[in-house]
matplotlib code that plots the C-alpha trace (Angstrom):
import matplotlib.pyplot as plt

x = [-7.6, -6.4, -8.0, -7.7, -6.2, -8.5, -9.9, -10.5, -13.6, -17.0, -15.9, -13.1, -11.8, -10.1, -12.2, -9.9, -8.5, -4.8, -3.0, 0.0, 2.2, 4.5, 4.5, 3.9, 7.0, 6.5, 8.1, 10.1, 9.6, 12.7, 13.0, 13.9, 11.8, 12.9, 14.8, 17.6, 21.1, 24.6, 26.8, 29.4, 33.0, 34.8, 31.7, 30.4, 27.0, 24.4, 23.6, 20.4, 19.0, 15.9, 16.5, 14.1, 11.7, 11.9, 8.9, 6.4, 4.9, 1.8, 0.9, -2.8, -5.0, -4.6, -7.6, -8.3, -10.9, -11.7, -12.5, -13.3, -14.8, -18.0, -17.5, -17.6, -14.8, -14.3, -13.7, -10.1, -9.2, -7.0, -5.1, -5.0, -1.9, -0.5, 0.7, 1.5, 0.3, 2.2, 0.1, 1.7, -0.8, -0.6, -2.5, -1.6, -3.0, -2.4, -4.5, -4.4, -5.2, -6.1, -6.3, -7.7, -7.8, -10.1, -10.2, -13.7, -13.9, -12.9, -13.6, -10.2, -8.3, -5.2, -5.5, -2.4, -2.2, -0.1, 0.0, -1.2, 2.2, 3.1, 3.4, 3.6, 4.1, 1.6, 2.0, -0.4, -0.3, -3.1, -4.7, -8.0, -9.8, -8.8, -11.9, -11.6, -12.4, -10.2, -11.4, -9.9, -10.4, -9.0, -10.4, -13.3, -12.0, -8.6, -7.6, -6.0, -4.6, -3.7, -1.4, -1.1, 1.7, 1.0, 3.7, 4.0, 6.6, 5.3, 4.9, 7.8, 6.8, 9.1, 8.5, 10.2, 8.2, 5.0, 5.8, 6.8, 3.6, 1.6, 3.7, 3.2, -0.6, -0.7, 1.2, -1.0, -4.1, -2.9, -2.5, -5.9, -7.6, -5.9, -7.1, -10.6, -11.0, -10.0, -11.5, -14.6, -15.7, -14.6, -13.4, -10.4, -8.5, -5.2, -3.0, -4.3, -4.1, -0.4, 0.3, -1.2, 0.6, 3.9, 3.5, 3.0, 6.0, 8.1, 6.9, 7.6, 11.1, 11.8, 10.4, 12.5, 15.6, 15.1, 12.6, 12.7, 14.7, 11.8, 9.7, 12.3, 12.5, 8.7, 8.4, 11.0, 9.2, 5.9, 7.7, 9.2, 5.8, 4.1, 6.7, 7.0, 6.9, 4.5, 2.0, -1.7, -3.5, -6.1, -4.7, -1.5, -2.5, -2.0, -2.0, 1.8, 1.3, -1.2, 1.1, 3.8, 1.2, 0.1, 3.7, 4.0, 0.6, 1.6, 4.8, 2.9, 0.3, 2.9, 4.1, 0.5, 0.5, -1.8, -2.3, -5.2, -6.3, -7.9, -10.5, -11.7, -14.4, -17.3, -19.1]
y = [10.9, 7.4, 4.3, 0.9, -2.3, -4.8, -7.9, -11.4, -11.9, -10.5, -6.8, -5.5, -2.9, -3.1, -1.8, 1.0, 3.6, 3.6, 6.8, 7.0, 10.0, 8.7, 10.4, 8.4, 7.9, 7.1, 4.5, 5.9, 4.5, 4.1, 4.3, 0.6, -2.4, -4.7, -7.8, -6.5, -7.6, -6.5, -8.9, -10.7, -9.3, -10.7, -12.1, -11.3, -9.8, -11.9, -9.8, -11.8, -11.2, -8.9, -5.9, -5.1, -2.4, 0.9, 1.8, 4.2, 6.9, 9.0, 12.0, 12.1, 15.1, 16.7, 16.3, 18.7, 19.5, 20.9, 18.6, 14.9, 13.4, 11.5, 7.9, 6.6, 8.9, 11.0, 10.0, 8.9, 8.1, 5.0, 4.7, 1.2, -0.9, 0.8, -1.3, 1.4, 4.8, 7.3, 10.1, 13.3, 14.2, 17.6, 19.1, 21.5, 23.0, 20.1, 17.0, 13.7, 12.5, 9.1, 8.2, 5.0, 3.2, 0.2, -3.1, -3.1, -6.9, -7.9, -4.6, -4.9, -1.7, -0.3, 3.1, 5.2, 7.8, 10.7, 14.2, 17.2, 18.9, 19.3, 16.8, 13.0, 10.4, 7.6, 4.4, 1.7, -1.2, -0.9, -3.4, -4.0, -4.5, -1.2, 0.9, 4.4, 6.2, 8.0, 8.5, 11.2, 11.9, 15.2, 17.5, 19.8, 23.0, 21.5, 22.0, 19.0, 18.1, 14.8, 14.6, 11.1, 9.6, 6.2, 3.7, 0.4, -0.6, -3.2, -2.3, -3.7, -5.6, -6.2, -9.9, -10.0, -7.0, -8.7, -11.7, -9.6, -7.6, -10.8, -11.9, -8.4, -8.6, -11.9, -10.5, -7.4, -9.6, -11.6, -8.5, -7.1, -10.4, -10.6, -7.1, -7.6, -11.1, -10.0, -6.4, -6.5, -10.1, -11.6, -14.6, -15.5, -14.4, -12.5, -15.5, -16.3, -12.6, -12.6, -15.8, -14.4, -11.1, -12.8, -15.1, -12.1, -10.4, -13.5, -13.4, -9.6, -10.3, -12.8, -10.4, -7.5, -9.6, -11.3, -9.1, -6.3, -3.2, -1.2, -2.0, -3.4, -0.3, 0.0, -3.7, -3.4, -0.4, -2.4, -5.4, -3.1, -1.5, -4.9, -6.4, -3.4, -4.6, -1.8, -2.7, -2.6, -5.9, -5.8, -2.6, -3.6, -1.6, 1.9, 5.1, 4.8, 1.3, 2.4, 5.1, 2.5, 0.2, 3.0, 3.5, -0.2, -0.1, 2.8, 1.0, -2.2, -0.3, 1.4, -2.1, -3.1, -5.6, -4.0, -5.4, -7.9, -8.7, -11.9, -11.2, -13.8, -11.7, -9.6, -9.9]
z = [5.5, 6.4, 5.0, 6.7, 5.5, 4.0, 5.8, 4.5, 6.7, 6.0, 5.9, 3.9, 6.4, 9.7, 12.5, 13.4, 10.9, 10.3, 11.5, 9.2, 8.6, 5.8, 2.5, -0.8, -2.9, -6.6, -8.8, -11.7, -15.1, -17.3, -21.0, -21.4, -20.7, -17.8, -18.7, -21.0, -20.0, -21.0, -22.9, -20.9, -21.1, -24.2, -25.7, -29.2, -29.4, -31.3, -34.3, -34.9, -31.5, -31.4, -29.1, -26.3, -27.5, -25.8, -23.6, -25.0, -22.8, -23.3, -21.3, -20.3, -19.6, -16.1, -13.9, -11.1, -8.5, -5.0, -2.2, -2.6, -5.7, -5.7, -4.4, -7.9, -9.0, -12.1, -15.7, -16.3, -19.9, -20.3, -23.6, -25.0, -24.7, -21.6, -18.7, -16.1, -15.1, -13.0, -11.6, -10.4, -7.6, -6.2, -3.2, -0.4, 2.7, 5.0, 5.7, 4.0, 0.5, -0.8, -4.5, -6.0, -9.3, -9.5, -11.4, -12.9, -13.0, -9.5, -7.7, -6.2, -5.6, -4.1, -2.5, -2.3, 0.5, 1.7, 3.1, 1.1, 1.1, -2.6, -5.4, -5.1, -7.8, -7.5, -9.7, -10.6, -13.1, -15.8, -18.1, -20.0, -16.6, -15.1, -14.7, -16.3, -13.1, -10.6, -7.0, -4.9, -1.2, 0.2, 2.9, 1.9, 0.3, -0.7, -4.3, -6.1, -9.5, -11.1, -14.1, -15.5, -17.7, -19.2, -20.3, -22.0, -19.4, -17.0, -13.3, -11.3, -8.2, -5.3, -4.7, -1.3, -0.1, -1.4, 0.8, 3.7, 3.5, 3.8, 6.8, 8.4, 7.8, 9.6, 12.7, 12.7, 12.5, 15.4, 17.5, 16.4, 17.2, 20.6, 21.6, 20.2, 21.7, 25.1, 25.3, 23.1, 23.1, 26.4, 24.4, 26.6, 29.7, 30.1, 29.8, 26.3, 25.3, 26.4, 24.5, 21.3, 21.5, 22.3, 19.3, 17.1, 18.6, 17.7, 14.1, 13.9, 15.3, 12.5, 9.9, 11.1, 11.0, 7.6, 5.8, 3.3, 4.4, 3.0, 6.1, 8.5, 10.7, 11.1, 11.8, 14.5, 16.0, 16.2, 17.7, 20.4, 21.1, 21.4, 23.7, 26.0, 29.6, 30.4, 27.7, 28.7, 28.5, 25.8, 24.2, 22.5, 19.4, 20.7, 18.7, 18.3, 17.0, 14.4, 13.2, 12.5, 10.9, 8.7, 7.5, 6.6, 4.9, 2.6, 1.6, 0.8, -1.2, -3.3, -4.2, -5.0, -2.2, 0.4, 3.9, 4.0, 7.6, 9.0, 11.6, 14.1, 15.8, 14.6, 11.3]

ax = plt.figure().add_subplot(projection="3d")
ax.plot(x, y, z, "-o")
ax.set_aspect("equal")
plt.show()
């Protein structure tokens, strides 16, 4: 199953589902908290300095089921004082999975997705606002298991990737609005569609050259698809384009910086 990126306008989902085929890769937790540094060569350690505390990890109960959970999810016990959870999520038999933890105060969530081809490590930050519910989507009849490990170590965000995901979402939004405005809403003619798409291509080119290597290859692929001389007016977002977008979306979600789209049309 593939879930869309979120939108800023009226609805929270893009109008067309993402068709991604990239597997989810987890973020490993280390035994030491971030921020500790080694002493400079030749320097004398400060014996009065307080050492960084080691991270504490707690293994939670494994949850399991067959097929998707109810939309509200299942009970998910959250030990107090933990800042991160890594879930070893296992399913097989093909098809897609999507797993979600939700912030109970803002109803914001990041859904992590992948293929049911074994075990994937899925990582989220947790705090006092994290709802004690886990929601799982898998095809009917597919068995799944989720084994959580909680840690006092903070989730490590990639700040550059966060910024690049925002820039990619803007370019993706521009392509989406170009297609919708021309094809669905008759809002402008071919020349404006071309201008809009070419502007997004220029932004994707800059992002591919200067952005995070995590998504650079996929950004380049979308740039090439959108600038293809044989592209169809009003249909720049092809099936191949959505496959690439899905791959970027998964990378951004793993960094807890999901794509948020801006829609000009519809409501």
